[in-house]
N, C-alpha and C positions, 0 to 999 in steps of 0.2 A: 846179168839179170839185175844185179845191184844198181849199175850204171843206169839201166833203163827206168828203175824204181825212183832214183834220185832225179832223173830227167823229167819223169812224170809229175813228181812232186813240185819241182820248180815251176813247171807250166801251170799247176793247179794254183800255186801260191800267186804267181803273176796275174793270173785270171781274177783271183779274189781281190788283189790289190786295185786292178783295173776297175772291177766292178764297185769296190767301195769308194773309189775317187769318183766315179760316175754318180754314184748314188749321193755322195756329199755335195757334189756339184749341183744336183738338182735340188736338194733340199735347201741349199743356201742360195738357191737363185733369188735376186732381189728384183721386185717389180719396179720398173723404170719409173722415176718420179714424174708426177704431172701435176697440174694446177689449172685451174679454170676460173677466171675472174668474171663476175656476174654484176652488173649494176644493181643498186637497191635504192628503195625510196624510203626516206626517213625525214620526217618534218615535225618540227615542235610547234609550228604555228597553229593555234587553236581554230583558225578559221579554215584550215584545211580538213576534210572530211575523215581522212585516215591519220590524222596527227598523233604522233608519239607511238604509232605502230611501225612495224618493219616488214616491207613487202618488196617483191621483186616480180619480173614478168617470166613467164615460161610457156612451154607448150605442153598440152595434156593430150596424148594421142595425137599429135599433129595439129591441135586446135590451139591457137594463141589465146593466152589469157594474161589480160594486162596487170592486174592487181592480185598478187598471191600472197597471203599472210605466210611470213616465216615465224614459226611458233614451236619451239622444242618443248612447250608445254603440253602440246597436243600428242598423246600417247602413239598415235599412228597419224600418217599424213591423211588428209580428208578432200573429199569433193562434195559438192552440193547435190542434192538429188535431181534438181533440173539439168545440171551438167552432165551427171551419170546418164540421164535419160537421152539428152541430146548426142552423147557419145555412143549410144547403144551399148552400154557396157554390160558385160556378162559378169555376174557376181553370185556369190553364195552368202546369205545372211548367217553369221554365227550366233549373234545374240543382239537384242534391242535394250537399250537403256533409256528410260524416261524419268526426268527428274523436274521439279519446279523450281524457278528462279526468279529473280527481280532485276530489272534494269530501271532505275529511277523509281518511279510510282506504278510501274506496270509490271504484272507478273507474266511470265511466259513458261510454256513447256518446252523442256530440252530433251530432244529425240535424237538419239546417237545410235546408228546401226554399225556394227563391227562386221566386216565383210571380208571375204577372200575374193580377189578379182582374178579373173582368167588372163586378162591382157590390159595391163594399165601402166603407161609409161610417162614419166615427167622428163622433158628435155630442157635443160638449163644450160644456156651457154652451148658448149661441145659436149656436155655430160648427159647421158641418158641413164635414167634410174628406172628400174621395174620395182613397182609396188605391188607386193603380194597381199599384205593385210591392210585395210584401209578403214577409215570411218566415212560413212555417208550421212551428212547432217546438214541442217541449216543454222546450227548454233552460231558459227562465226559471222553469218550475214545479219544476226540481230545486232551486232555492234558495227559492222562493216558492210553496208549494203553493196551488192553487186561484187563482193569478194567470193569467188566461186571455188577455190581451192586453198589447201593449207599444206605447207612443208612442215612436217612433225619430226618427233624424235627419231623415228626409224631411219630418216635421212642423215640426221647428224651421226648415227652409229656407223655409217658406211665411210665417212670421210672426215678429215681434219677440215674444221670450219672456221675461218677467219672472217671477221666482220669489222670494217672501218666504217664507223658512223660519219666521221668529219668528211671524209672523201667519197663516201656513199658506194662503197662495192663490198661484195663478199667473195671470198675465195674457197673453192672445194679443192682439196689436194689429198695426197697420200703421205705427206710429210710436214714437218713443222719448219717454219722459215729459219734461214740462217741467222736472223737477229733475235731468235728466241731467248738469248742470254739477256736481253734487255727488258724482259717481262717478268712480272711477278708470277710465280707458279703456284697454284693452289690445287691440292688434291681434291678430286671429287669422289663421293661414294654414292652408293645405291639407297634410295629411300626405302623405308620399311612399310610403305603403304602397300596394302594388300592388293589394291586394283592397279597400282602404278609402280610395279616393283623395278623397272628399268629406268625410271627418271632418275636425275642425279641432283645431288645437293652439295653444299659445302659446309664445313664447321667454321664457325665464326668466334674468334676469341675476343676478349674485352668487356663482355657483358658481366655484370654481378647480380647475384640474388639480392633480395632486400636485407639479408643478414650479412652481407658482405662478402660471402663466398662466390668463387667464379661459378658462372652460369654455363651449361652445356647448350649450345645454341646452333640451330641447323637452318640454313638458308636455301630455299629452292631457286634455280635459276630459270627465269621465265622471260623469253624475248617477245612474247606475243603482244596482244592488245592491252595487256595489263601494264600500262606505261609507268605507273607509280609504284614504288616500293611500299609494300604493305606488312602489317604485323599480326601475328595471331593473338586473338584477345586474351586467351589463357596465358600466353607469354608475357603480355603487358601486366598481367595481375600479380606475377612472381617476380619480375625483374626490377631492379632498381632503375627508376627512370631519370635520374639525375645524370643524364649522358655525358656532361661537361666534365665529370670525374673519371671517364674512361680513359685508359692509357692511350696517348695520342699514337703509339707505335703499333696499336692493335688493328685488326681487320674491321672490327666494330666501328672504330673511329674513322677508318677509311670510307665506310659505307654511309655513316651518317653524316660526315663532313661533306660529301658529295651531293647528298639530297637535301642538305640545309637543316639538318636536325642535330648537329653535334653541339647542342647548347643545354643549358639547364631547363628542366621540365616546365618551368614558368613561362618559357619562351617558345614552346613547341607551337607550330602553326595551326593545329587543329584541336579544337576543344570537344568535350563531351559531357553530358549532364549525369548527374547521379540520380538515384531513385526520387529524390525530391526536387528534381528538375533544376538544380543548381549547377552552374558552370563550375567544374572542378579541374584537376590538373590536366593539362593539354597532352595530346598524344603526338608521336613523331611521324605519323603517316596514317594512311587508311587502316581501319581495324577490321579484320575479318576472322573467319573461322577455318583453320588449316588443319583440322584433325585428320581429314581425308588425305592430305598431302604428307603428313608426318614431318611437318617442319615448323619453325617459329617465325620466319621472315620469308617474304617473297621478294626476290630482287628483279626489279623491271628495268625498262629502257631509260628511265630518268637517272639510273645509276651507271648502267653500262655505257650510255652514250658519251661519258666522260673519258673513255678509253678505246683503244683498240682492243678487241677480245678474240681468244681463240679457244675453241672446244675441242678437245681430243678424246672423245668418248672412248675409244679402243683402249687407251692407257689411263682413262678416268683422270684427266688433268684439265684445269681451266687456266687460262693465262690472261693477264691484264697488262697494258702498257699504256700509261696516260697520254693523252692528246697532247701533241706540241703546241 
């Protein structure tokens, strides 16, 4: 009887070991590596109607779209209302946001519908992406006529995205390249914006307040049609604008030297007027209100285009490698 008990115990133990090994193998199964290279359009020639924006071609539910904006600043990917209608797209409207804006001297009404789509697919290269929550809006067409769709932040959260401006391609993959050790690695963090909580920004060292103490500075990473790096108005009132005194090993210097502003304030390329309409200290770039984005600087394509860049949203990392 004792022998039978011991034999049964051994059989149970072997069964448990086999089950554990099987479970461990399943849990540690690694997704096969893949990558998909997609041509992009990026032109700095001001005569080109889409200059300084980042675009590619793709299919939306099997319909070829030639010029699609790549814009991680869009909280969701988007399609224009007429494209949604032509696709006979079935969707449910979750909310509608309407705000007033200005382009040049013209005012416009920005209407954005946040929707859940029953069946919407982007096909990029060999990659098929299902989009559950989308924007339906004409907003991007105000600046880019005939641009009927946008690749937004939610696509960036699904893949490691590499962009090579010089050779004009984008890679979607599930892994970092073998050459990642050649890149400058910068941690990303979530913004504290109430309406854009999954957007990403980076901390920028090197700036100082007017009393000489270090400034806590956050930069929003925006690939879209915001080609130029821009600065928050409130940030410029509190920071020391003598940027030539910034530590040349800092990220602040790297940014400003690439956009041509790492000089003393008297040499900044853009001036502004004080209340008496006198030209006063010049600014390092476009001046905007970023209170809604919870950042001090918006980094655009005029900075990114000097590098190969990689976004790894899943691990909250951003990588830069200077163009050769």
